[in-house]
C-alpha positions in Angstrom: -19.9 -16.6 -28.1 -18.0 -18.0 -25.2 -17.9 -21.6 -25.2 -18.1 -24.1 -22.3 -14.5 -24.8 -22.9 -13.3 -21.2 -22.7 -10.3 -20.6 -20.4 -11.1 -19.8 -16.9 -9.3 -18.1 -14.2 -9.7 -18.2 -10.6 -9.2 -14.7 -8.8 -7.4 -14.4 -5.6 -10.2 -12.4 -4.3 -12.5 -15.5 -4.4 -10.4 -17.4 -1.6 -8.5 -14.5 0.2 -7.4 -16.8 3.2 -5.5 -18.9 0.9 -1.7 -18.2 0.1 -0.8 -17.7 -3.6 0.5 -21.2 -3.7 -2.5 -22.5 -2.2 -4.7 -20.8 -4.6 -2.9 -22.2 -7.5 -3.3 -25.8 -6.1 -7.1 -24.9 -5.9 -7.3 -23.6 -9.3 -5.8 -26.8 -10.7 -7.9 -28.8 -8.7 -11.0 -27.1 -10.1 -9.9 -27.3 -13.6 -9.1 -23.8 -14.1 -6.3 -22.9 -16.2 -5.3 -19.6 -14.9 -5.1 -17.6 -11.8 -5.3 -13.8 -10.7 -2.7 -12.8 -8.2 -1.4 -9.6 -6.4 2.1 -8.5 -7.0 1.7 -4.9 -5.9 -0.2 -3.3 -3.1 -0.3 0.3 -2.1 0.6 1.0 1.5 -2.9 1.7 2.5 -4.2 -2.0 1.8 -0.7 -3.7 2.1 -1.9 -6.0 4.8 -5.4 -6.7 3.4 -4.5 -9.3 0.5 -1.8 -11.9 0.1 0.9 -10.3 -2.1 3.8 -11.8 -4.0 6.3 -9.2 -2.5 9.6 -10.9 -2.1 12.0 -13.0 -4.2 11.3 -16.1 -2.1 7.6 -15.9 -2.5 7.9 -15.3 -6.2 10.1 -18.4 -6.7 7.6 -20.5 -4.6 4.9 -19.4 -6.8 6.7 -19.8 -10.2 7.7 -23.4 -9.0 3.9 -24.2 -8.2 2.7 -22.7 -11.4 4.8 -24.9 -13.3 4.2 -27.8 -11.4 0.5 -27.6 -11.5 0.2 -26.3 -15.0 -1.2 -23.3 -14.2 -0.7 -19.7 -15.9 -1.2 -16.5 -14.5 -4.1 -14.3 -15.9 -3.8 -10.8 -14.4 -1.5 -9.3 -11.7 -2.8 -6.4 -9.5 -3.3 -3.8 -7.9 -1.9 -0.7 -10.0 -4.0 2.4 -9.4 -3.1 5.8 -11.2 -3.6 8.8 -9.3 -2.2 12.3 -8.5 1.0 11.7 -6.6 1.7 8.2 -8.2 4.5 7.9 -10.6 3.8 4.9 -12.9 7.5 4.0 -12.6 6.9 3.1 -9.1 5.1 0.0 -10.2 8.1 -1.2 -12.1 8.9 -4.0 -9.5 5.3 -5.3 -9.4 5.3 -5.3 -13.1 8.5 -7.2 -13.2 7.2 -9.9 -10.9 4.1 -10.2 -13.0 6.2 -10.6 -16.2 8.7 -13.1 -14.8 5.6 -15.2 -13.4 4.2 -15.2 -17.0 1.1 -13.0 -16.3 -1.0 -12.0 -19.4 -2.2 -8.6 -18.2 -1.7 -6.0 -15.6 -5.1 -4.7 -14.2 -4.8 -0.9 -14.0 -7.4 1.5 -12.4 -7.5 5.3 -13.0 -8.3 7.7 -10.0 -6.9 10.7 -11.6 -9.6 13.3 -12.7 -7.5 15.5 -15.3 -7.9 14.0 -18.7 -4.4 15.3 -19.8 -2.9 13.4 -16.9 -4.7 10.4 -17.3 -3.5 10.0 -20.7 -0.1 10.7 -19.7 0.1 8.2 -16.8 -1.7 5.4 -18.7 0.6 5.8 -21.8 3.6 5.4 -19.2 1.9 2.5 -17.5 1.3 0.8 -20.7 5.0 1.2 -21.9 6.1 -0.2 -18.6 3.6 -3.3 -19.1 4.7 -3.7 -22.4 8.5 -3.8 -21.5 7.6 -7.0 -19.3 5.4 -8.8 -21.9 2.2 -7.5 -20.3 -0.8 -5.8 -21.6 -2.4 -3.5 -19.4 -6.0 -3.9 -18.8 -8.0 -1.0 -17.7 -10.5 -1.9 -15.2 -13.8 0.5 -15.2 -15.3 0.8 -11.7 -17.9 2.5 -9.7 -15.1 3.9 -7.4 -12.7 5.2 -10.1 -12.5 8.0 -12.7 -13.3 5.8 -15.6 -16.8 4.3 -14.6 -18.3 2.6 -17.9 -17.4 0.6 -21.0 -18.1 3.4 -23.1 -15.6 5.7 -21.1 -13.0 3.0 -21.0 -13.1 2.4 -24.7 -13.1 6.2 -25.5 -9.9 6.6 -23.3 -8.2 3.7 -25.1 -9.1 5.1 -28.4 -7.8 8.3 -27.5 -4.5 6.4 -26.3 -4.0 4.3 -29.2 -1.5 2.0 -27.2 -1.0 -1.5 -28.7 -0.5 -2.8 -25.3 -3.9 -1.3 -23.8 -7.2 -3.4 -23.4 -10.2 -3.5 -21.1 -11.0 -5.5 -18.0 -14.6 -6.0 -17.9 -15.9 -6.7 -14.5 -19.7 -7.7 -14.7 -20.6 -6.0 -11.3 -19.3 -2.7 -12.4 -20.6 -3.1 -16.0 -24.2 -3.7 -14.9 -24.0 -1.2 -11.7 -23.2 1.5 -14.1 -25.9 1.0 -16.6 -24.3 -1.6 -18.9 -26.1 -3.8 -21.4 -25.0 -6.9 -23.0 -25.7 -5.6 -26.6 -22.7 -3.0 -25.7 -20.4 -5.5 -26.3 -21.4 -6.5 -29.7 -18.8 -5.9 -32.2 -16.0 -5.3 -29.7 -13.0 -6.4 -31.2 -11.2 -9.3 -29.5 -7.9 -7.4 -28.8 -10.1 -4.7 -26.8 -11.2 -7.2 -24.3 -8.2 -8.5 -22.0 -10.7 -10.5 -19.9 -14.0 -10.6 -18.3 -14.6 -10.8 -14.5 -17.7 -13.0 -13.7 -19.9 -12.8 -10.5 -23.5 -11.9 -9.8 -25.9 -9.7 -7.8 -29.4 -8.1 -7.6 -30.3 -6.0 -10.0 -31.4 -3.2 -7.3 -28.1 -1.8 -6.1 -27.3 -2.2 -2.2 -27.0 0.9 -0.1 -23.1 0.2 0.3 -21.7 -0.5 -3.3 -18.1 -0.6 -2.0 -19.0 -3.4 0.6 -21.1 -5.3 -2.3 -17.9 -4.9 -4.6 -15.0 -6.2 -2.1 -17.0 -8.6 0.0 -20.5 -9.4 -0.7 -20.8 -10.5 -4.5 -23.1 -13.4 -5.5 -21.8 -16.3 -7.4 -22.7 -16.6 -11.1 -26.4 -17.4 -11.7 -27.6 -16.6 -8.1 -28.4 -13.0 -8.8 -30.2 -10.8 -11.6 -27.6 -9.9 -14.1 -27.9 -11.3 -17.6 -24.7 -13.0 -17.5 -25.4 -15.5 -20.2 -26.5 -12.9 -22.3 -23.3 -11.0 -21.6 -21.1 -14.0 -22.4 -23.1 -14.7 -25.4 -21.7 -11.5 -27.0 -18.0 -12.1 -26.4 -15.8 -14.3 -28.5 -14.8 -18.1 -27.6 -11.3 -17.3 -26.7 -12.0 -14.5 -24.0 -10.7 -15.2 -20.6 -13.3 -15.4 -18.0 -12.1 -14.7 -14.5 -14.3 -16.1 -11.5 -14.1 -12.9 -8.9 -16.5 -13.7 -6.0 -15.4 -12.1 -2.7 -17.9 -13.3 -0.2 -16.6 -12.2 3.2 -19.6 -13.4 5.2 -19.3 -16.9 3.8 -15.7 -17.2 4.9 -16.3 -16.0 8.3 -19.8 -18.0 9.1 -20.1 -20.5 6.4 -18.4 -22.9 4.0 -14.7 -22.8 3.8 -12.9 -20.7 1.2 -12.1 -23.7 -0.8 -15.7 -24.8 -0.8 -17.0 -21.2 -1.7 -14.4 -21.0 -4.6 -15.6 -24.4 -6.0 -19.1 -23.2 -6.0 -18.4 -20.1 -7.8 -16.3 -22.0 -10.3 -19.2 -24.5 -10.9 -21.5 -21.6 -11.1 -19.4 -19.9 -13.8 -19.3 -23.1 -15.8 -23.2 -23.5 -15.7 -23.6 -19.7 -16.9 -21.1 -20.7 -19.7 -23.2 -23.6 -20.8 -26.3 -21.3 -20.7 -24.5 -18.8 -23.1 -23.6 -21.5 -25.4 -27.2 -22.9 -25.5 -28.7 -19.5 -26.1 -26.9 -19.3 -29.4 -27.6 -22.6 -30.8 
């Protein structure tokens, strides 16, 4: 059961208009213990997200993490697909390792089961070399779409650095039920991303995922029941991209503050449900 004092991370997608250093300050001001940052971006999306891509940027982030007492939860974006050599991600993983990240989040877009296992094993090796775990995130848009599929793949892999990143949106959008987490071993779950949404899926699932999520408690997902199934030390990551709000409404700082406050409310509900 996740407690109200469980570690809380603020994902950069929740406040994309901020620089990494500004996000660290915001996380500290909101009482979060961790942040999720980008240390690697494929060419196709290189201009869409704030990325720690130079030694100067890395140094500035490292100094601010230390100054504000914040740690790094996850590093992104690492995607495995045909034509990608996992070794190409070494630099991004090295930056994440030097910054003290817990995990590197990896997505699988390769259809061949044999290649998937080979590439994911290589990525896990590279992550482990930097003191990181490789958190496999299953998504609606990848070759691994459900918790069961992710756990099956990790069971086949049997790599000590491998774990699962569970995004509440993709979990429920792909038929997930909180009871599936019952009995999940603590080491299997790298972290859990919190957001909300309507139970009826929208027409544009990709737009929802990257720009139109709801803050925890403002949708239909049984988040309290979900959190009630996981251990008290699981890392909870507030990931609530809301592009329309940032353009037409409150500031990124206000939106992130609301999302973090809502996450804590759901955590309280989860604790109360088990007392």
